[in-house]
N, CA, C and O atoms as a GROMACS GRO file, in nm:
protein
  484
    1MET      N    1   1.822   0.115   2.614
    1MET     CA    2   1.770   0.166   2.490
    1MET      C    3   1.808   0.313   2.480
    1MET      O    4   1.771   0.394   2.565
    2THR      N    5   1.879   0.347   2.376
    2THR     CA    6   1.924   0.485   2.360
    2THR      C    7   1.823   0.565   2.277
    2THR      O    8   1.736   0.509   2.210
    3VAL      N    9   1.838   0.694   2.282
    3VAL     CA   10   1.753   0.783   2.202
    3VAL      C   11   1.773   0.753   2.054
    3VAL      O   12   1.677   0.757   1.976
    4LEU      N   13   1.895   0.725   2.015
    4LEU     CA   14   1.924   0.695   1.876
    4LEU      C   15   1.849   0.569   1.829
    4LEU      O   16   1.800   0.566   1.716
    5VAL      N   17   1.841   0.469   1.913
    5VAL     CA   18   1.766   0.348   1.877
    5VAL      C   19   1.618   0.381   1.862
    5VAL      O   20   1.553   0.335   1.768
    6TRP      N   21   1.564   0.460   1.955
    6TRP     CA   22   1.423   0.500   1.946
    6TRP      C   23   1.396   0.577   1.817
    6TRP      O   24   1.295   0.554   1.750
    7VAL      N   25   1.485   0.666   1.782
    7VAL     CA   26   1.470   0.743   1.658
    7VAL      C   27   1.476   0.648   1.538
    7VAL      O   28   1.399   0.664   1.443
    8GLY      N   29   1.566   0.552   1.543
    8GLY     CA   30   1.575   0.452   1.437
    8GLY      C   31   1.446   0.372   1.423
    8GLY      O   32   1.400   0.348   1.311
    9VAL      N   33   1.388   0.332   1.535
    9VAL     CA   34   1.262   0.257   1.532
    9VAL      C   35   1.152   0.342   1.468
    9VAL      O   36   1.075   0.293   1.385
   10VAL      N   37   1.145   0.468   1.507
   10VAL     CA   38   1.042   0.557   1.452
   10VAL      C   39   1.061   0.576   1.302
   10VAL      O   40   0.966   0.562   1.225
   11LEU      N   41   1.182   0.607   1.259
   11LEU     CA   42   1.208   0.633   1.117
   11LEU      C   43   1.192   0.507   1.032
   11LEU      O   44   1.128   0.510   0.927
   12ILE      N   45   1.251   0.399   1.077
   12ILE     CA   46   1.244   0.275   1.001
   12ILE      C   47   1.101   0.220   1.002
   12ILE      O   48   1.052   0.170   0.901
   13GLY      N   49   1.036   0.229   1.117
   13GLY     CA   50   0.896   0.186   1.126
   13GLY      C   51   0.806   0.266   1.034
   13GLY      O   52   0.717   0.211   0.969
   14GLY      N   53   0.829   0.396   1.029
   14GLY     CA   54   0.752   0.480   0.937
   14GLY      C   55   0.774   0.442   0.793
   14GLY      O   56   0.681   0.436   0.713
   15ALA      N   57   0.899   0.415   0.759
   15ALA     CA   58   0.932   0.375   0.622
   15ALA      C   59   0.865   0.241   0.588
   15ALA      O   60   0.815   0.223   0.477
   16GLY      N   61   0.864   0.148   0.682
   16GLY     CA   62   0.800   0.018   0.659
   16GLY      C   63   0.651   0.033   0.635
   16GLY      O   64   0.594  -0.034   0.550
   17SER      N   65   0.586   0.122   0.711
   17SER     CA   66   0.443   0.146   0.693
   17SER      C   67   0.413   0.207   0.557
   17SER      O   68   0.317   0.168   0.491
   18VAL      N   69   0.495   0.302   0.516
   18VAL     CA   70   0.477   0.364   0.385
   18VAL      C   71   0.498   0.261   0.274
   18VAL      O   72   0.423   0.258   0.176
   19LEU      N   73   0.599   0.177   0.289
   19LEU     CA   74   0.625   0.073   0.190
   19LEU      C   75   0.506  -0.022   0.180
   19LEU      O   76   0.467  -0.062   0.070
   20ARG      N   77   0.447  -0.058   0.293
   20ARG     CA   78   0.328  -0.144   0.293
   20ARG      C   79   0.216  -0.078   0.213
   20ARG      O   80   0.150  -0.144   0.132
   21PHE      N   81   0.194   0.049   0.235
   21PHE     CA   82   0.090   0.123   0.165
   21PHE      C   83   0.115   0.123   0.014
   21PHE      O   84   0.023   0.104  -0.065
   22VAL      N   85   0.240   0.146  -0.025
   22VAL     CA   86   0.276   0.150  -0.167
   22VAL      C   87   0.259   0.013  -0.232
   22VAL      O   88   0.199   0.002  -0.339
   23VAL      N   89   0.311  -0.091  -0.168
   23VAL     CA   90   0.302  -0.226  -0.224
   23VAL      C   91   0.155  -0.267  -0.238
   23VAL      O   92   0.117  -0.322  -0.341
   24ASP      N   93   0.074  -0.240  -0.137
   24ASP     CA   94  -0.067  -0.274  -0.145
   24ASP      C   95  -0.134  -0.202  -0.261
   24ASP      O   96  -0.215  -0.260  -0.333
   25GLY      N   97  -0.100  -0.076  -0.280
   25GLY     CA   98  -0.156   0.000  -0.391
   25GLY      C   99  -0.117  -0.054  -0.526
   25GLY      O  100  -0.200  -0.063  -0.617
   26VAL      N  101   0.009  -0.092  -0.540
   26VAL     CA  102   0.057  -0.148  -0.667
   26VAL      C  103  -0.013  -0.280  -0.697
   26VAL      O  104  -0.059  -0.303  -0.809
   27VAL      N  105  -0.020  -0.367  -0.597
   27VAL     CA  106  -0.085  -0.497  -0.617
   27VAL      C  107  -0.234  -0.476  -0.647
   27VAL      O  108  -0.288  -0.539  -0.737
   28ALA      N  109  -0.300  -0.388  -0.572
   28ALA     CA  110  -0.443  -0.364  -0.591
   28ALA      C  111  -0.472  -0.308  -0.730
   28ALA      O  112  -0.578  -0.337  -0.787
   29SER      N  113  -0.382  -0.230  -0.783
   29SER     CA  114  -0.405  -0.173  -0.916
   29SER      C  115  -0.395  -0.278  -1.026
   29SER      O  116  -0.442  -0.256  -1.138
   30ARG      N  117  -0.334  -0.390  -0.995
   30ARG     CA  118  -0.317  -0.497  -1.094
   30ARG      C  119  -0.414  -0.613  -1.074
   30ARG      O  120  -0.425  -0.701  -1.160
   31ARG      N  121  -0.485  -0.614  -0.962
   31ARG     CA  122  -0.575  -0.724  -0.928
   31ARG      C  123  -0.711  -0.670  -0.889
   31ARG      O  124  -0.725  -0.554  -0.848
   32LYS      N  125  -0.812  -0.756  -0.901
   32LYS     CA  126  -0.944  -0.720  -0.851
   32LYS      C  127  -0.939  -0.714  -0.699
   32LYS      O  128  -0.854  -0.777  -0.636
   33ARG      N  129  -1.028  -0.638  -0.641
   33ARG     CA  130  -1.031  -0.625  -0.495
   33ARG      C  131  -1.121  -0.729  -0.429
   33ARG      O  132  -1.156  -0.714  -0.311
   34ASP      N  133  -1.160  -0.834  -0.502
   34ASP     CA  134  -1.245  -0.934  -0.441
   34ASP      C  135  -1.166  -1.030  -0.352
   34ASP      O  136  -1.226  -1.110  -0.278
   35PHE      N  137  -1.036  -1.024  -0.358
   35PHE     CA  138  -0.949  -1.104  -0.272
   35PHE      C  139  -0.835  -1.014  -0.227
   35PHE      O  140  -0.784  -0.936  -0.308
   36PRO      N  141  -0.794  -1.022  -0.101
   36PRO     CA  142  -0.689  -0.932  -0.049
   36PRO      C  143  -0.548  -0.972  -0.091
   36PRO      O  144  -0.465  -1.007  -0.007
   37TYR      N  145  -0.520  -0.965  -0.220
   37TYR     CA  146  -0.389  -1.001  -0.272
   37TYR      C  147  -0.278  -0.913  -0.214
   37TYR      O  148  -0.170  -0.963  -0.182
   38GLY      N  149  -0.304  -0.784  -0.201
   38GLY     CA  150  -0.201  -0.693  -0.151
   38GLY      C  151  -0.151  -0.732  -0.013
   38GLY      O  152  -0.030  -0.738   0.011
   39THR      N  153  -0.243  -0.760   0.077
   39THR     CA  154  -0.205  -0.800   0.213
   39THR      C  155  -0.130  -0.932   0.211
   39THR      O  156  -0.034  -0.951   0.286
   40MET      N  157  -0.173  -1.023   0.125
   40MET     CA  158  -0.104  -1.152   0.116
   40MET      C  159   0.040  -1.134   0.066
   40MET      O  160   0.133  -1.191   0.123
   41VAL      N  161   0.058  -1.055  -0.037
   41VAL     CA  162   0.193  -1.030  -0.090
   41VAL      C  163   0.280  -0.965   0.017
   41VAL      O  164   0.396  -1.004   0.035
   42ILE      N  165   0.225  -0.869   0.088
   42ILE     CA  166   0.300  -0.799   0.193
   42ILE      C  167   0.342  -0.897   0.303
   42ILE      O  168   0.458  -0.900   0.341
   43ASN      N  169   0.248  -0.975   0.352
   43ASN     CA  170   0.280  -1.064   0.463
   43ASN      C  171   0.374  -1.178   0.424
   43ASN      O  172   0.459  -1.218   0.503
   44ILE      N  173   0.360  -1.230   0.303
   44ILE     CA  174   0.450  -1.337   0.260
   44ILE      C  175   0.590  -1.282   0.234
   44ILE      O  176   0.689  -1.345   0.273
   45SER      N  177   0.600  -1.168   0.170
   45SER     CA  178   0.733  -1.109   0.149
   45SER      C  179   0.796  -1.069   0.282
   45SER      O  180   0.918  -1.081   0.300
   46GLY      N  181   0.715  -1.021   0.375
   46GLY     CA  182   0.767  -0.989   0.508
   46GLY      C  183   0.816  -1.113   0.582
   46GLY      O  184   0.918  -1.108   0.650
   47ALA      N  185   0.744  -1.224   0.567
   47ALA     CA  186   0.787  -1.350   0.629
   47ALA      C  187   0.920  -1.396   0.571
   47ALA      O  188   1.007  -1.445   0.642
   48LEU      N  189   0.936  -1.379   0.439
   48LEU     CA  190   1.062  -1.415   0.374
   48LEU      C  191   1.176  -1.331   0.430
   48LEU      O  192   1.283  -1.384   0.463
   49VAL      N  193   1.156  -1.202   0.442
   49VAL     CA  194   1.260  -1.112   0.494
   49VAL      C  195   1.289  -1.143   0.641
   49VAL      O  196   1.405  -1.144   0.682
   50LEU      N  197   1.186  -1.168   0.720
   50LEU     CA  198   1.209  -1.200   0.861
   50LEU      C  199   1.285  -1.332   0.875
   50LEU      O  200   1.372  -1.344   0.961
   51GLY      N  201   1.252  -1.430   0.790
   51GLY     CA  202   1.329  -1.554   0.789
   51GLY      C  203   1.474  -1.530   0.752
   51GLY      O  204   1.565  -1.587   0.813
   52LEU      N  205   1.496  -1.445   0.653
   52LEU     CA  206   1.632  -1.409   0.612
   52LEU      C  207   1.707  -1.346   0.728
   52LEU      O  208   1.822  -1.382   0.755
   53LEU      N  209   1.645  -1.254   0.797
   53LEU     CA  210   1.709  -1.189   0.912
   53LEU      C  211   1.739  -1.289   1.023
   53LEU      O  212   1.842  -1.279   1.090
   54THR      N  213   1.649  -1.384   1.043
   54THR     CA  214   1.672  -1.488   1.144
   54THR      C  215   1.791  -1.573   1.105
   54THR      O  216   1.875  -1.606   1.188
   55GLY      N  217   1.798  -1.608   0.978
   55GLY     CA  218   1.911  -1.687   0.929
   55GLY      C  219   2.043  -1.614   0.942
   55GLY      O  220   2.147  -1.676   0.964
   56LEU      N  221   2.039  -1.482   0.927
   56LEU     CA  222   2.161  -1.403   0.943
   56LEU      C  223   2.205  -1.392   1.088
   56LEU      O  224   2.320  -1.356   1.116
   57ALA      N  225   2.116  -1.423   1.180
   57ALA     CA  226   2.144  -1.419   1.325
   57ALA      C  227   2.198  -1.283   1.368
   57ALA      O  228   2.304  -1.272   1.429
   58LEU      N  229   2.122  -1.180   1.335
   58LEU     CA  230   2.159  -1.045   1.377
   58LEU      C  231   2.155  -1.035   1.529
   58LEU      O  232   2.083  -1.110   1.595
   59SER      N  233   2.231  -0.944   1.582
   59SER     CA  234   2.234  -0.929   1.727
   59SER      C  235   2.156  -0.807   1.771
   59SER      O  236   2.132  -0.716   1.692
   60GLY      N  237   2.117  -0.805   1.895
   60GLY     CA  238   2.057  -0.694   1.967
   60GLY      C  239   1.986  -0.586   1.888
   60GLY      O  240   1.876  -0.606   1.838
   61ARG      N  241   2.052  -0.472   1.877
   61ARG     CA  242   1.991  -0.355   1.815
   61ARG      C  243   1.964  -0.375   1.666
   61ARG      O  244   1.862  -0.329   1.614
   62ALA      N  245   2.053  -0.442   1.598
   62ALA     CA  246   2.032  -0.468   1.455
   62ALA      C  247   1.907  -0.553   1.435
   62ALA      O  248   1.829  -0.528   1.343
   63SER      N  249   1.889  -0.652   1.518
   63SER     CA  250   1.771  -0.737   1.511
   63SER      C  251   1.644  -0.658   1.542
   63SER      O  252   1.542  -0.673   1.475
   64LEU      N  253   1.652  -0.574   1.643
   64LEU     CA  254   1.539  -0.489   1.681
   64LEU      C  255   1.499  -0.396   1.565
   64LEU      O  256   1.382  -0.387   1.530
   65LEU      N  257   1.596  -0.330   1.507
   65LEU     CA  258   1.567  -0.234   1.400
   65LEU      C  259   1.520  -0.303   1.273
   65LEU      O  260   1.424  -0.259   1.210
   66ALA      N  261   1.586  -0.411   1.237
   66ALA     CA  262   1.550  -0.479   1.112
   66ALA      C  263   1.422  -0.561   1.128
   66ALA      O  264   1.332  -0.553   1.045
   67GLY      N  265   1.415  -0.638   1.233
   67GLY     CA  266   1.299  -0.727   1.252
   67GLY      C  267   1.175  -0.657   1.301
   67GLY      O  268   1.068  -0.669   1.240
   68THR      N  269   1.188  -0.584   1.409
   68THR     CA  270   1.070  -0.521   1.469
   68THR      C  271   1.031  -0.394   1.396
   68THR      O  272   0.915  -0.378   1.356
   69ALA      N  273   1.125  -0.303   1.379
   69ALA     CA  274   1.090  -0.174   1.319
   69ALA      C  275   1.057  -0.188   1.171
   69ALA      O  276   0.954  -0.138   1.126
   70ALA      N  277   1.143  -0.253   1.096
   70ALA     CA  278   1.122  -0.261   0.950
   70ALA      C  279   1.014  -0.362   0.913
   70ALA      O  280   0.912  -0.326   0.855
   71VAL      N  281   1.037  -0.488   0.946
   71VAL     CA  282   0.944  -0.593   0.904
   71VAL      C  283   0.814  -0.585   0.983
   71VAL      O  284   0.706  -0.608   0.928
   72GLY      N  285   0.823  -0.552   1.111
   72GLY     CA  286   0.702  -0.541   1.193
   72GLY      C  287   0.608  -0.432   1.146
   72GLY      O  288   0.486  -0.448   1.154
   73SER      N  289   0.662  -0.323   1.098
   73SER     CA  290   0.576  -0.215   1.049
   73SER      C  291   0.530  -0.240   0.906
   73SER      O  292   0.428  -0.184   0.863
   74TYR      N  293   0.601  -0.321   0.834
   74TYR     CA  294   0.565  -0.353   0.695
   74TYR      C  295   0.452  -0.457   0.690
   74TYR      O  296   0.357  -0.441   0.614
   75THR      N  297   0.463  -0.562   0.770
   75THR     CA  298   0.363  -0.668   0.768
   75THR      C  299   0.241  -0.626   0.849
   75THR      O  300   0.247  -0.530   0.927
   76THR      N  301   0.131  -0.698   0.829
   76THR     CA  302   0.008  -0.655   0.895
   76THR      C  303  -0.084  -0.772   0.928
   76THR      O  304  -0.162  -0.817   0.843
   77PHE      N  305  -0.075  -0.819   1.049
   77PHE     CA  306  -0.164  -0.925   1.097
   77PHE      C  307  -0.306  -0.873   1.111
   77PHE      O  308  -0.401  -0.943   1.075
   78SER      N  309  -0.322  -0.753   1.161
   78SER     CA  310  -0.456  -0.699   1.186
   78SER      C  311  -0.535  -0.682   1.056
   78SER      O  312  -0.654  -0.715   1.052
   79THR      N  313  -0.472  -0.633   0.951
   79THR     CA  314  -0.542  -0.617   0.824
   79THR      C  315  -0.578  -0.753   0.766
   79THR      O  316  -0.686  -0.770   0.710
   80TRP      N  317  -0.488  -0.848   0.778
   80TRP     CA  318  -0.513  -0.984   0.729
   80TRP      C  319  -0.637  -1.043   0.797
   80TRP      O  320  -0.723  -1.100   0.729
   81MET      N  321  -0.647  -1.029   0.929
   81MET     CA  322  -0.762  -1.083   1.000
   81MET      C  323  -0.889  -1.004   0.970
   81MET      O  324  -0.997  -1.062   0.957
   82PHE      N  325  -0.877  -0.872   0.959
   82PHE     CA  326  -0.993  -0.789   0.926
   82PHE      C  327  -1.048  -0.827   0.788
   82PHE      O  328  -1.169  -0.842   0.771
   83GLU      N  329  -0.960  -0.841   0.690
   83GLU     CA  330  -1.004  -0.877   0.556
   83GLU      C  331  -1.066  -1.017   0.553
   83GLU      O  332  -1.164  -1.040   0.482
   84SER      N  333  -1.010  -1.109   0.629
   84SER     CA  334  -1.066  -1.245   0.636
   84SER      C  335  -1.204  -1.243   0.700
   84SER      O  336  -1.296  -1.310   0.654
   85GLU      N  337  -1.218  -1.166   0.806
   85GLU     CA  338  -1.347  -1.154   0.874
   85GLU      C  339  -1.451  -1.087   0.782
   85GLU      O  340  -1.567  -1.127   0.780
   86ARG      N  341  -1.408  -0.986   0.708
   86ARG     CA  342  -1.498  -0.918   0.613
   86ARG      C  343  -1.547  -1.015   0.507
   86ARG      O  344  -1.666  -1.015   0.472
   87LEU      N  345  -1.458  -1.097   0.455
   87LEU     CA  346  -1.498  -1.197   0.357
   87LEU      C  347  -1.602  -1.293   0.416
   87LEU      O  348  -1.699  -1.328   0.349
   88ALA      N  349  -1.580  -1.335   0.538
   88ALA     CA  350  -1.675  -1.425   0.604
   88ALA      C  351  -1.810  -1.356   0.626
   88ALA      O  352  -1.914  -1.417   0.605
   89GLU      N  353  -1.808  -1.230   0.667
   89GLU     CA  354  -1.932  -1.155   0.685
   89GLU      C  355  -2.010  -1.142   0.555
   89GLU      O  356  -2.133  -1.141   0.555
   90GLU      N  357  -1.939  -1.133   0.444
   90GLU     CA  358  -2.002  -1.124   0.312
   90GLU      C  359  -2.046  -1.261   0.261
   90GLU      O  360  -2.081  -1.277   0.144
   91ARG      N  361  -2.044  -1.359   0.350
   91ARG     CA  362  -2.082  -1.497   0.318
   91ARG      C  363  -1.993  -1.558   0.210
   91ARG      O  364  -2.037  -1.637   0.127
   92ARG      N  365  -1.868  -1.519   0.215
   92ARG     CA  366  -1.767  -1.575   0.124
   92ARG      C  367  -1.669  -1.656   0.209
   92ARG      O  368  -1.548  -1.634   0.208
   93SER      N  369  -1.727  -1.751   0.281
   93SER     CA  370  -1.650  -1.830   0.378
   93SER      C  371  -1.537  -1.907   0.312
   93SER      O  372  -1.428  -1.918   0.370
   94TRP      N  373  -1.560  -1.960   0.194
   94TRP     CA  374  -1.456  -2.035   0.123
   94TRP      C  375  -1.338  -1.944   0.092
   94TRP      O  376  -1.223  -1.983   0.112
   95THR      N  377  -1.365  -1.824   0.044
   95THR     CA  378  -1.259  -1.729   0.012
   95THR      C  379  -1.186  -1.686   0.139
   95THR      O  380  -1.063  -1.672   0.138
   96ALA      N  381  -1.259  -1.666   0.247
   96ALA     CA  382  -1.197  -1.631   0.375
   96ALA      C  383  -1.104  -1.743   0.422
   96ALA      O  384  -0.993  -1.718   0.467
   97ALA      N  385  -1.151  -1.867   0.411
   97ALA     CA  386  -1.070  -1.982   0.453
   97ALA      C  387  -0.945  -1.994   0.366
   97ALA      O  388  -0.836  -2.023   0.417
   98VAL      N  389  -0.960  -1.973   0.236
   98VAL     CA  390  -0.844  -1.978   0.146
   98VAL      C  391  -0.744  -1.871   0.185
   98VAL      O  392  -0.624  -1.896   0.188
   99ASN      N  393  -0.792  -1.751   0.216
   99ASN     CA  394  -0.704  -1.642   0.257
   99ASN      C  395  -0.625  -1.679   0.383
   99ASN      O  396  -0.504  -1.656   0.389
  100VAL      N  397  -0.692  -1.735   0.482
  100VAL     CA  398  -0.625  -1.771   0.606
  100VAL      C  399  -0.525  -1.884   0.583
  100VAL      O  400  -0.408  -1.873   0.621
  101VAL      N  401  -0.570  -1.992   0.522
  101VAL     CA  402  -0.484  -2.110   0.505
  101VAL      C  403  -0.367  -2.081   0.411
  101VAL      O  404  -0.253  -2.115   0.442
  102LEU      N  405  -0.395  -2.019   0.298
  102LEU     CA  406  -0.289  -1.990   0.201
  102LEU      C  407  -0.186  -1.894   0.260
  102LEU      O  408  -0.066  -1.911   0.240
  103SER      N  409  -0.233  -1.793   0.331
  103SER     CA  410  -0.140  -1.699   0.395
  103SER      C  411  -0.051  -1.768   0.497
  103SER      O  412   0.069  -1.742   0.504
  104LEU      N  413  -0.109  -1.857   0.577
  104LEU     CA  414  -0.029  -1.930   0.676
  104LEU      C  415   0.072  -2.022   0.611
  104LEU      O  416   0.190  -2.022   0.647
  105VAL      N  417   0.026  -2.102   0.516
  105VAL     CA  418   0.116  -2.199   0.452
  105VAL      C  419   0.229  -2.128   0.377
  105VAL      O  420   0.346  -2.162   0.394
  106LEU      N  421   0.192  -2.029   0.295
  106LEU     CA  422   0.295  -1.959   0.217
  106LEU      C  423   0.385  -1.874   0.308
  106LEU      O  424   0.504  -1.860   0.281
  107GLY      N  425   0.328  -1.819   0.415
  107GLY     CA  426   0.409  -1.740   0.508
  107GLY      C  427   0.513  -1.823   0.580
  107GLY      O  428   0.629  -1.783   0.592
  108VAL      N  429   0.473  -1.940   0.629
  108VAL     CA  430   0.567  -2.029   0.696
  108VAL      C  431   0.673  -2.078   0.598
  108VAL      O  432   0.791  -2.085   0.631
  109ALA      N  433   0.631  -2.112   0.477
  109ALA     CA  434   0.727  -2.158   0.375
  109ALA      C  435   0.825  -2.046   0.340
  109ALA      O  436   0.945  -2.070   0.327
  110ALA      N  437   0.773  -1.924   0.324
  110ALA     CA  438   0.861  -1.811   0.291
  110ALA      C  439   0.961  -1.785   0.402
  110ALA      O  440   1.078  -1.758   0.376
  111ALA      N  441   0.917  -1.794   0.527
  111ALA     CA  442   1.007  -1.774   0.640
  111ALA      C  443   1.116  -1.882   0.642
  111ALA      O  444   1.232  -1.852   0.669
  112ALA      N  445   1.078  -2.005   0.612
  112ALA     CA  446   1.176  -2.115   0.609
  112ALA      C  447   1.278  -2.094   0.498
  112ALA      O  448   1.398  -2.114   0.518
  113VAL      N  449   1.231  -2.054   0.380
  113VAL     CA  450   1.322  -2.027   0.268
  113VAL      C  451   1.416  -1.912   0.304
  113VAL      O  452   1.536  -1.919   0.280
  114GLY      N  453   1.360  -1.806   0.360
  114GLY     CA  454   1.442  -1.692   0.400
  114GLY      C  455   1.548  -1.730   0.501
  114GLY      O  456   1.661  -1.682   0.495
  115ARG      N  457   1.510  -1.815   0.595
  115ARG     CA  458   1.606  -1.858   0.698
  115ARG      C  459   1.722  -1.936   0.637
  115ARG      O  460   1.837  -1.917   0.674
  116VAL      N  461   1.690  -2.024   0.544
  116VAL     CA  462   1.794  -2.102   0.476
  116VAL      C  463   1.887  -2.010   0.399
  116VAL      O  464   2.009  -2.024   0.405
  117ILE      N  465   1.830  -1.915   0.326
  117ILE     CA  466   1.910  -1.820   0.249
  117ILE      C  467   1.998  -1.739   0.344
  117ILE      O  468   2.118  -1.723   0.319
  118GLY      N  469   1.941  -1.688   0.451
  118GLY     CA  470   2.017  -1.609   0.547
  118GLY      C  471   2.130  -1.686   0.612
  118GLY      O  472   2.238  -1.632   0.634
  119ALA      N  473   2.104  -1.812   0.643
  119ALA     CA  474   2.208  -1.895   0.706
  119ALA      C  475   2.323  -1.923   0.610
  119ALA      O  476   2.436  -1.943   0.654
  120ASP      N  477   2.294  -1.923   0.480
  120ASP     CA  478   2.398  -1.950   0.380
  120ASP      C  479   2.480  -1.827   0.342
  120ASP      O  480   2.583  -1.839   0.276
  121LEU      N  481   2.435  -1.709   0.386
  121LEU     CA  482   2.508  -1.587   0.352
  121LEU      C  483   2.625  -1.562   0.444
  121LEU      O  484   2.697  -1.463   0.428
   0.00000   0.00000   0.00000
């Protein structure tokens, strides 16, 4: 691992985090906050991009920078689980379950679509 790769991870990871913040803000401004739409949009779009990268079969450093630094910093498993747990604590178990199931189903589907697209490029 070279210093240049580490710098790339830091810069690209930072950009992915900022993009996540911006996308969540845009989605939140258009939707009520009673359901975590922003996190869902982020994670599903991230799954699509990660599937695309998998389909492209990037090698070594390119895979690390694109998959881990960019998509890894953009998507957010911890926020998804925190928001689901918060919904359950608020006795909104049905909404929490919908958030978990819908995110999983749409995330896996998005990754599969991305992989097919990437393999065709």
